[in-house]
Backbone as CSV, one residue per row, in Angstrom:
resi,resn,N_x,N_y,N_z,CA_x,CA_y,CA_z,C_x,C_y,C_z
1,MET,89.016,18.664,-54.045,87.957,18.371,-53.149,86.749,19.221,-53.397
2,GLN,85.701,18.611,-53.157,84.440,19.315,-53.379,83.947,19.901,-52.078
3,ASN,83.368,21.024,-52.194,82.738,21.616,-51.018,81.377,20.962,-50.801
4,GLN,81.226,20.434,-49.654,79.938,19.824,-49.333,79.200,20.740,-48.353
5,THR,78.027,21.009,-48.673,77.201,21.819,-47.784,76.025,20.990,-47.295
6,TYR,75.645,21.275,-46.119,74.519,20.558,-45.517,73.242,21.322,-45.815
7,VAL,72.321,20.644,-46.433,71.053,21.259,-46.785,69.969,20.604,-45.933
8,THR,69.238,21.435,-45.203,68.122,20.899,-44.412,66.914,20.756,-45.299
9,ARG,66.226,19.735,-45.085,65.047,19.482,-45.880,63.832,19.894,-45.064
10,ARG,63.140,20.845,-45.538,61.948,21.289,-44.821,60.775,20.435,-45.276
11,VAL,60.047,19.949,-44.265,58.935,19.056,-44.539,57.650,19.794,-44.231
12,PRO,56.756,19.866,-45.188,55.459,20.473,-44.883,54.701,19.637,-43.851
13,ALA,53.766,20.265,-43.163,53.054,19.618,-42.059,52.181,18.468,-42.531
14,THR,51.740,18.457,-43.757,50.791,17.456,-44.206,51.437,16.291,-44.938
15,THR,52.711,16.313,-45.120,53.340,15.212,-45.851,53.614,14.056,-44.921
16,PHE,53.816,12.907,-45.501,54.097,11.711,-44.735,55.573,11.641,-44.417
17,VAL,55.885,11.534,-43.156,57.256,11.433,-42.710,57.342,10.212,-41.818
18,ARG,58.461,9.592,-41.840,58.641,8.387,-41.066,58.527,8.683,-39.562
19,ASN,57.802,7.825,-38.823,57.604,7.910,-37.365,56.897,9.188,-36.910
20,ARG,56.086,9.710,-37.728,55.289,10.865,-37.320,53.828,10.605,-37.668
21,ASN,52.958,11.123,-36.792,51.527,10.981,-37.046,51.079,12.026,-38.056
22,THR,50.203,11.608,-38.911,49.685,12.557,-39.898,48.336,13.111,-39.492
23,VAL,47.804,12.606,-38.400,46.480,13.049,-37.957,46.655,14.123,-36.902
24,ARG,45.965,15.193,-37.071,45.973,16.248,-36.063,44.645,16.182,-35.319
25,HIS,44.732,16.042,-34.021,43.526,15.975,-33.196,43.182,17.366,-32.715
26,THR,41.932,17.709,-32.862,41.486,19.003,-32.341,40.916,18.793,-30.940
27,LYS,41.161,19.732,-30.087,40.672,19.650,-28.716,39.171,19.891,-28.720
28,ARG,38.444,18.934,-28.127,36.992,19.064,-28.092,36.567,19.612,-26.737
29,SER,35.552,20.424,-26.743,34.993,20.945,-25.500,33.482,20.849,-25.581
30,LEU,32.858,21.034,-24.445,31.394,20.970,-24.397,30.802,22.199,-25.066
31,GLY,29.663,22.006,-25.655,28.972,23.123,-26.274,28.257,23.969,-25.233
32,SER,27.728,25.065,-25.664,27.073,25.979,-24.727,25.806,25.370,-24.147
33,ILE,25.069,24.617,-24.941,23.834,23.997,-24.443,24.174,22.938,-23.398
34,SER,25.215,22.156,-23.639,25.625,21.137,-22.666,26.063,21.790,-21.358
35,GLN,26.767,22.890,-21.440,27.191,23.579,-20.233,25.994,24.110,-19.451
36,ILE,25.015,24.644,-20.156,23.806,25.155,-19.487,23.067,24.018,-18.800
37,VAL,22.968,22.867,-19.461,22.272,21.724,-18.882,23.009,21.235,-17.636
38,ILE,24.313,21.153,-17.690,25.088,20.677,-16.540,24.961,21.641,-15.366
39,VAL,25.050,22.927,-15.615,24.925,23.918,-14.539,23.528,23.874,-13.929
40,SER,22.503,23.720,-14.757,21.135,23.667,-14.223,20.918,22.398,-13.407
41,MET,21.498,21.280,-13.834,21.354,20.046,-13.066,22.070,20.157,-11.714
42,LEU,23.248,20.751,-11.715,23.952,20.950,-10.443,23.166,21.869,-9.514
43,THR,22.592,22.915,-10.068,21.774,23.827,-9.263,20.564,23.093,-8.687
44,LEU,19.951,22.253,-9.493,18.795,21.482,-9.037,19.187,20.532,-7.905
45,VAL,20.296,19.845,-8.052,20.738,18.905,-7.021,21.046,19.634,-5.718
46,PHE,21.780,20.753,-5.801,22.082,21.503,-4.579,20.816,22.078,-3.961
47,GLY,19.857,22.484,-4.774,18.587,22.977,-4.250,17.825,21.894,-3.513
48,LEU,17.808,20.680,-4.071,17.121,19.573,-3.398,17.808,19.210,-2.084
49,ILE,19.120,19.248,-2.062,19.836,18.976,-0.812,19.491,20.036,0.231
50,TYR,19.426,21.295,-0.188,19.095,22.386,0.727,17.688,22.213,1.301
51,VAL,16.739,21.868,0.448,15.358,21.686,0.901,15.258,20.484,1.836
52,ALA,15.977,19.415,1.521,15.935,18.224,2.380,16.484,18.540,3.766
53,GLU,17.560,19.291,3.844,18.113,19.661,5.141,17.164,20.591,5.898
54,GLY,16.489,21.471,5.193,15.538,22.373,5.838,14.357,21.627,6.424
55,THR,13.837,20.643,5.697,12.703,19.878,6.215,13.125,18.990,7.371
56,LYS,14.365,18.530,7.350,14.848,17.720,8.465,14.885,18.554,9.738
57,ALA,15.348,19.786,9.629,15.386,20.674,10.792,13.978,20.986,11.277
58,THR,13.036,21.155,10.354,11.657,21.431,10.729,11.040,20.233,11.447
59,SER,11.333,19.022,10.983,10.777,17.847,11.656,11.345,17.715,13.063
60,PHE,12.625,18.049,13.256,13.178,18.046,14.606,12.479,19.094,15.460
61,ASP,12.129,20.223,14.852,11.433,21.287,15.572,10.071,20.795,16.070
62,TYR,9.344,20.055,15.207,8.047,19.518,15.608,8.203,18.509,16.740
63,GLU,9.222,17.667,16.680,9.437,16.689,17.738,9.743,17.388,19.061
64,ILE,10.559,18.418,19.012,10.906,19.152,20.232,9.670,19.815,20.819
65,SER,8.829,20.412,19.970,7.630,21.076,20.490,6.655,20.066,21.089
66,SER,6.550,18.867,20.502,5.649,17.859,21.076,6.171,17.377,22.431
67,VAL,7.480,17.211,22.561,8.052,16.802,23.844,7.857,17.907,24.883
68,GLU,8.028,19.162,24.467,7.833,20.266,25.409,6.378,20.355,25.867
69,SER,5.422,20.118,24.967,4.013,20.151,25.376,3.699,18.998,26.318
70,GLU,4.325,17.850,26.091,4.128,16.711,26.991,4.696,17.027,28.380
71,ILE,5.834,17.683,28.432,6.428,18.081,29.722,5.515,19.064,30.443
72,THR,4.922,19.993,29.703,4.011,20.972,30.298,2.784,20.280,30.892
73,GLU,2.232,19.312,30.158,1.069,18.571,30.666,1.421,17.805,31.942
74,MET,2.576,17.174,31.951,2.966,16.402,33.133,3.232,17.299,34.332
75,ASN,3.786,18.484,34.103,3.972,19.432,35.208,2.636,19.890,35.765
76,ALA,1.637,20.096,34.881,0.297,20.487,35.351,-0.326,19.360,36.175
77,LYS,-0.160,18.111,35.736,-0.685,16.974,36.509,0.023,16.869,37.858
78,LYS,1.315,17.121,37.868,2.077,17.081,39.121,1.557,18.126,40.096
79,ASP,1.288,19.339,39.593,0.747,20.392,40.460,-0.629,20.007,40.992
80,ASP,-1.491,19.414,40.142,-2.817,18.977,40.599,-2.701,17.902,41.675
81,LEU,-1.768,16.972,41.476,-1.584,15.917,42.481,-1.028,16.475,43.785
82,ALA,-0.182,17.502,43.715,0.333,18.124,44.938,-0.798,18.791,45.720
83,VAL,-1.725,19.440,45.002,-2.878,20.073,45.665,-3.772,19.007,46.289
84,GLU,-3.996,17.903,45.575,-4.840,16.808,46.108,-4.199,16.188,47.351
85,LYS,-2.889,16.014,47.315,-2.174,15.463,48.480,-2.302,16.385,49.685
86,ALA,-2.152,17.671,49.453,-2.275,18.637,50.560,-3.686,18.627,51.134
87,ARG,-4.692,18.525,50.278,-6.088,18.479,50.758,-6.335,17.235,51.594
88,LEU,-5.867,16.075,51.106,-6.079,14.838,51.868,-5.314,14.854,53.185
89,ASN,-4.104,15.431,53.171,-3.350,15.529,54.433,-4.041,16.451,55.426
90,SER,-4.637,17.530,54.935,-5.319,18.450,55.853,-6.568,17.813,56.436
91,VAL,-7.294,17.014,55.666,-8.481,16.318,56.197,-8.059,15.312,57.255
92,ALA,-6.963,14.567,56.981,-6.493,13.579,57.957,-5.978,14.258,59.218
93,THR,-5.307,15.378,59.074,-4.799,16.114,60.236,-5.952,16.666,61.065
94,ALA,-6.971,17.181,60.395,-8.122,17.730,61.128,-8.888,16.633,61.841
95,LYS,-8.950,15.449,61.256,-9.689,14.346,61.862,-8.981,13.837,63.117
96,ASN,-7.682,13.875,63.120,-6.908,13.358,64.248,-6.555,14.439,65.284
97,SER,-7.051,15.641,65.110,-6.697,16.708,66.037,-7.499,16.592,67.341
98,ALA,-7.061,17.289,68.374,-7.731,17.262,69.687,-9.074,17.962,69.623
99,VAL,-9.187,18.978,68.823,-10.457,19.701,68.695,-11.505,18.793,68.080
100,ALA,-11.114,18.028,67.064,-12.065,17.135,66.395,-12.469,15.991,67.321
101,ALA,-11.585,15.583,68.223,-11.912,14.492,69.149,-12.967,14.944,70.165
102,ASN,-12.998,16.222,70.512,-13.967,16.734,71.486,-15.303,17.066,70.847
103,MET,-15.405,17.027,69.543,-16.671,17.352,68.880,-17.601,16.150,68.878
104,GLU,-18.879,16.456,68.820,-19.876,15.390,68.735,-20.110,15.041,67.282
105,ASP,-20.561,13.803,67.075,-20.877,13.382,65.714,-22.161,14.059,65.264
106,ALA,-22.194,14.379,64.035,-23.385,15.052,63.492,-24.450,14.016,63.193
107,THR,-25.683,14.351,63.543,-26.825,13.484,63.243,-27.884,14.330,62.586
108,VAL,-28.647,13.706,61.774,-29.716,14.399,61.079,-30.926,14.417,62.007
109,THR,-31.390,15.596,62.343,-32.539,15.720,63.246,-33.837,15.804,62.508
110,GLY,-33.774,16.189,61.316,-35.004,16.301,60.535,-34.828,17.280,59.417
111,TYR,-35.791,17.313,58.591,-35.735,18.208,57.445,-36.756,19.282,57.615
112,ALA,-36.460,20.388,57.047,-37.407,21.515,57.149,-38.579,21.251,56.220
113,THR,-39.745,21.556,56.730,-40.950,21.405,55.914,-41.627,22.758,55.818
114,GLU,-42.433,22.901,54.892,-43.092,24.176,54.697,-44.327,24.327,55.494
């Protein structure tokens, strides 16, 4: 009988072997310039969002101040009308009082001449 030994066959990486791919794919990544462009674009977009939100808050601030000034004007008109009402009520009360009923009507007697 012959001695049989098992010999493994080593295959170099570049040779053609059945059911194996011969192409090696290298992992691709973005270059440094592409990364800088992407980061700057993201920064620009977030900056624009920040500015848009800031202007929105400012426009609400202007609306609130205009409403507050309108409220102030209406309160001033209300106070003026309250004073006018009190004046008219006092004239009506004085006209209907007992003292005013006993007074004589005023008549013009004449004008002073030099």
